[in-house]
N, C-alpha and C positions, 0 to 999 in steps of 0.2 A: 504493500500500500504506500501511496505517496504521502509525505508528511503534510500536515495541515497548512503549514506556512509556505509550502512550495508554490512558486509562481509559475503559471503556464508560460511556455516559451512562445515568444512572438514570432510569427512568420516574417521573414524578410520581405520588404515591399517589392513587388514586381516592377521591374524597370524595362524599358525598351532595350533591345539588343543594339549593337553597333550598327548593324544593317538597317534596323528600323529607324535609328536616329538619322542615318544618312538619307533615307527616303523622306523622313519628315523634314529634314533640312532642305532638301531639294524642292519639296512641295511648298515650303514656306518661301523660298526664293521666287518660285513662279507666282505664287499668290501675291507677294510683295510687288513683283513686276507688273502684274495686272492692275493692282491698286494704283501704282504709279502712273500707268498708262491712262487709267480712268481719270485721275486727277489732272493729268496733262490735257486730256480731252475736254473735260468740263470746266476746269479752272484756269489753267495757265495758257492753253492754246488760244482762246479768244482774246486774252489780254495781249499776248505776243502778236497776234494777227492784227489787232487794232493799232498797236504801236507801229507795226510795219506799214499799214495803210496810211496812218498819219504822216509817217516819214516820207512816203511817196508823194502824197498830196502836197505836203509842205515844199518838197523839192520842185514840183511842177509849178506850184504857185509862185515860188521865188524866182524861177527861171522866166516866167512870163512877166512878172513885175519888173525884173531887171531889164527885159526887152522894152517894156513901156517907158521906164525911166531913162533908158539909153537912147530912145528914139529922138532924132534931131527935130522932127516936126511933131506937132501934137497929133494924137491918134484920131481926133475928131473935133469938130467945132459945131456950135449951134447957130443956125441961121433962121430968119423969119419963116423959112419954109420947112424947118425941121432940123434933124441931126444929120450932119454931113461927115462921113467917115474918111479917114486917110487910107486910100486904097493901097498905097505903096507899103505902109506898115503892116496891114493885114496880109499882104502878099508875103512879106518876110515871115510872119507867123506861120502861114501855110507852108512855106519852104522849110521852116524849122521842124514842122510836124513830119513832112515827108522825109527829111534827112535823119530823123530820129532824135534831134536835140530836144524836142518836146514830145513826150509820150502821153497821148490823150486817149489811149485805148481804155474803154470802159469808164471815161471821165466826162463830167460836165464842167466846162470852164466858162465863167461869165466875167465880163468887165463892165462896171457901172461908174457913172460920174458922180459929182458932188450933190446932184439933185436926187440921188438914189434911183435914177432911171438907168436901165441897161443900155450900154453902148453896143455891145456885141456878145455873142456867146458861141461856144463850140459844144455841140450836143452829141455825145457818143454813149449816152446812158438812157435806158428806157426800162421801166418808167422812171422819170426824174422828178424829185420833189420840188426842185427849183423852177423847172419849166414844164409843168404838167401839160400833156397834150401835144408837145412838139415831137417831131420825128428826128431821126438821125441825120447828120449832115454837118457841114461847116459853113460858117459865114451867115447863118440865119440871124436876122435882127430881132433882138428881144423887145417886142412891142409892149408898152405899158399895160395893155389890156390882158396880157398873158401873166402879169405879175400876180402874186398872192400876197396877202398880208404878212405871212410868215417870211417870205423872201425879202420884202421891203424892210422888215424889222432886222433881218440879218445884215443887209447892206448898211443900215443905220448904225448897227453895233460895230461893224468894221470901221466906219468913219469915226465913230466915237472912241473906240478903244485901240485902234490901230492894227488889231489882229483878231482872229476868231478860230475856235475849234469847237464844233458842235456835232452831236450825233442826233439825227432826226428820226422819228419813228412814225410810220403811217398807221392808219386805223387798222390795216390788215396785219400789222406787226413787223413789216419789213423795215430795215434800218438803212440810213444813208449818212455818211460822214462828210462834213463840210469844213474846209480850211480856208481862211481868208486873210488878206493883208493889204496894206495901202501901197500905192506906187505914185511916182512923179510928184513928190512932195505933198502927198495926201490928196491929190486931185482925183485919183481913180482908186477904186476898190476892186481887187481881184479875188474871186471865190472859185475854188475847185472842190468838186464833190464826187463821190463814187458810192456804189452800193456795198453794204456789208452782208448781203444775203448769202454770199459763198460760205462764210464761216458757220452760219447757222445750218446750212445744208450739210456742210462737212461734219458738224457735230452730230446731226441726226444719223448720217451714214456710219460714223464711227461708233455711235452708241448701238446701232443695230448689229454691227459686226463684233462688238466687244464680247457679247455673250458667246458667240460662236468661237471667237478666238480663245476665250477663257476655257471653254470645254476642250478645244483642240490642244491647247498648251497643257492643260491638266493631264490629258491622256498621255501626251508625249513625256511630260515630266515624271509621271508615275512609272511609265515603262523605262525611261532613261535612268531614273533613280534606282529602279530594281536591278537593271543590268549593271549600272555602275557600282552599286553596293555589293552585288555578287562578285564582280571583278576585284573590288577593293578588299573585301573581307575574306576572299578565298585563301590567300596565304596566311592570314591571321587564324582562320579555322584550322589550317594544317598545323600551325604552331601550337594552337590549343590542344589538338589531338596528340601531337608529339609530347607536349608537356605532361598530359595525362599518362602517356605510356612511360615517361620517365618516372612519374610518381609511383607507378606500379612496378618499377625496378628494371625496365628495359632501357639501359643506358647506351645501347648501340643505335638508338633511333636518331635519324638525321632529317633535316628539312632542306629541300632544294631551293636555293635563292632564285626566284623567278624574275625579279625586276631589280635594276640598278638604282634603287631609291632607298628611302628610309626603311620600308618594309623588307627589302632585300638585305639591307645591312642588319636588320633585326634577326633575320633568318641566319645570317652568317654568325652573329653574336650567339644565337641559340646553339648553333652547331659547336662553336668554340666552348660554350658553357657545358654542353653535353659531353664533349671530350674531356674537359677538366673534371666533371663529376664522375665520369667513367674512370679516369685516372685515380681520382681520390678514392673511389670505391675499391678499385683494385689495390691501391696502397693500403687501404684499411684491411682488406682480406689478407694481403701479404704480411702486414704488420701483425695481425692476430696470429697468423700461422707461424711466422718466424719468432715472434716474442713468446708465444706459447711453447714453441719447441725449445728456445733458449732458456726460458724460465723453468721448464720441466726438469732439465738436467741438474742445475744447481739445487733446486728444491728437493729433488729426489736424493741427491747426495747429502744435503743437510739433514733431511729426515732420517736417512739410513744411518749416517754416522751418529746422529743424536740418539737414535734408538740403541745403537751398538754401545755407546758410552753408558747409557742408562742400564742396559741389561747385562753386558758382558765385561767391559773393561773399566768399570767404575773403580776397582781396586788397583789396577795396573797403571801406575802414574805415567811411565814413558809412553805406553800405547795410547792412554787417554789423552795425553798432551798432543800427540801426533794427530789423532782423530779430531780433536778440538781445533787444531790449526787448519785442518782441511775444511772444517765447518766455517771458520773465519774467512778463509780464502774464497770459499764458494759464496759466502755472504757478501764479501767485497765485490766479487764478480757480478753477483745479482744486482747490487747497488749501482755498479758502473753501467750495467745494461739499462736499468730503469732511468738513470740520469741521461744516458745517451738518447734513449727513445724520447724522453720529454724534451730534450734540447732540440732534436731533429724536428719534433712536432711543432715546437714554437717557431723555429726559423722557417720551416716549410710553409706553415699556415699564415705567416705574416704577423703572428701575435707579437713576435720580437722583431722590431724593425731597426734598421741601422740608424745610429745617431752620428752622422758624419761631422768631423771637425778637421781643422788643419793641424797636422803634426809631422814629426820627422820620422819617416819609415826606417831610416838607418839606425836611429836610436832605439826604436822598438825591436829591430832585429838583434841589436847588441844585447838588450835586456833579456830577450828570449834565449839567446845563445849562452848567456852566463848561467842560466838555470840548468843547462845540460853539462856544465863542466864537471861537477861532482860525479855524475853518473859515468861520464866518459873516462875520468881518471880511475874510477873503481873498476870499470870493465876493460880498460885499455883501448878505448876508442878516441878518435879525434874529430872534433867539429870545427871546420874552417869557416870563418866569416869573411865575406867579400862584399863590402858596401862602401859607397862614396861617403865623404865627410858629412854631407847633408842630402837628404832625399825628401823634400816636402810633398805631401800627398793630402788628399781630402777624402777621409773615410772614417769608419768606426774603428778606433784602435783596439777595443776589447774583442770585437769579432775577428779582426785580422790576427790578433794574437792567438785565438783558438785555431785558426787555419794554419798558422805557422807551427803550433804544437802538434796538430794532426799530421802535417806533412813530415815534420822532423821525427815524430814517433813512428810513423810508417817507415821512414828511411832507416831508423835504428834497427828495425827488425829485418832489414835486407842488406846489411853491410857486407862488403866483400872482404877478401883476405887482408887488405891493408887497414881495415877498420876505420876508414875515413868517409865522412859525409860532409857536404858543403851547403851552407846557407848563403845565397848570393842575391844582392839587390842592385838595381841599376836604374838610372833616370835617363830617358830619351829626350832629344831636343824638343819634341812636340809636347812634353809634359807628362807622357805616359811612364809609369813606374812598373818595372818588371821584377818579379821575385821568383827565384828558382831554389829548389831543394834537390840536391844531386847525391846519389849514392853509387857505389861501385860494386853493387851486388850482382846476382845472377841475371837480372833483367826480367822482363815480362813478355810472354808469348804474344805475337800480334793479334791472335783471335780473342785474347782476354782484355786488350786495351779498351775497347768500347764499353766494357761493363764494369770498369774499376770503380766508378763513382755511383754504381747502383747500390740500393740499400741491401745490406746483408750479403753482398757479393764477396766471396773470398777466392783469391787465386789458388790454383792447385798447390802452389808452393807454400801457401799459408795454412794448409790443413794442419790442425792441431795446435796452431799458435794461439796465444791469449789475445783477447780483444773482443769487441762487440760487433765489428764489421760495419759500424755506422760512422766512423771518423771521416772518411772521404765523402760520404753522403752529406754530412753536416757541413763540411767545407764547401761542397758544391752549392748547397742552399745559401750559404753566406755570400759566396762570390757572385751568385746570380742576383741576390738582393742589392749588391753594389754595382751591377752592370759590368762585371769583369769578364774578360776572356780568360779561359783557363784550360789546362790539358796536361797530358803526360807524354813524354818521349822516352822510348826505351829500346835497347838493343841487347839481345841475348848475349850473356857473357861479359857485358861491359857496364851494365847498370841502367838506372832510370833517372829521369829529371821530371819532377812535378813542378808546374809553373802557373803563375797567374799574372795578369796585367791590370793595373788600376788606371782607369781613364783620367785625363786631366780634370782639374776642378772646374765646375761650371762657372760661367760668368756671374758675378755678383754673390758668389758663395762666401759666407763669413769666414 
């Protein structure tokens, strides 16, 4: 039974998949586009169209006003018999229209004098609010009986204010824009007008098409979003499936990078991660197998000799002492193995990172060599130190000291008949420091050289020797963390040289 105070687990809220989000995003983009088109059609397009029409009417009105003002003779005069026009001026206007200097297509142009009576008009607009009932043509005289009250008020407003911009609306709802200005020192008023019916008709057509366009774009958007989301999420789906396989223990799974983009690089990173996980898993299995094997022997010996001391040799002091010494030695061996395993684990996993500083490598080599003098004197060996007076490097001195000890300890176990081994340091002109540990022992077979730095690997010549088999592996992990090149050179019967090279200090390093 569940406890009384147990709270029921809440189900995780359902969310859209990545593919669903992509489709929703594409649909929102199309919907936003349609809304924008609708706003342009109903709001911004008429304003922009009216501004364009006003600009055109103003340009034609100014062009004709400039012609009137620039005319040497007056464009008309009043006589007792009526209004007499200057035929030469109006011929110039007619020539300007034919040459394209004046664009009167779809326009009504009127010239009136100070009495607010029409002098002349050009009618290319039907129906025209300024001259209702007139037909198309050029040079028709605007007779007073054709005027309307509205037109006479517009002329008076031009003479009074100097300019005019009006939008007129008929009873049927059609609109016409009128632009006016004065010419020839205010003696004449020029008015130009045109119909605004086109924009209204365009709005009606666009509105009728907008629904059809919306449905069509919606269908294309959903289909395109579905295809795009499938194309985009397919490699991610493969990555997800591969990740589940890895979670189930299949570390050999890989994903083929299909595209040279971020998703492709993600697949490459996944493959690299899978390789690292597989290597780590293999390392774990090897570690368990090797450590369990190496631990079993000293533990068995410790237990066996301890039981022997307890049951058989408790009263035999010399025998008891010998067996207790074996127990101590095996305990030391076990402790050394555990320490080596922990050290290798920390360095390989990155838990213990280098703390680089500038120091003298020659001084470090001298300090390490001094620690071997007592052992060499006791066993009759000789350690030769070859190092320059100063060898500045940028590295972690404690870690490099471990590498030197591992290389020197390995060399001491493979000394030749002369009993000599060499610690050598040199500084190259480019700032690279090279360190070598040389012995004159039997050498290493070529087929064993690629495996010397592997964990728990022992050369056939090392069978039965003391040690954990992890010294060179620890050195390898330390040198890789420093970005060093390292290796071993050996020739059978002449000895071996273990070496590494420290790169120059990076710019700006403290």
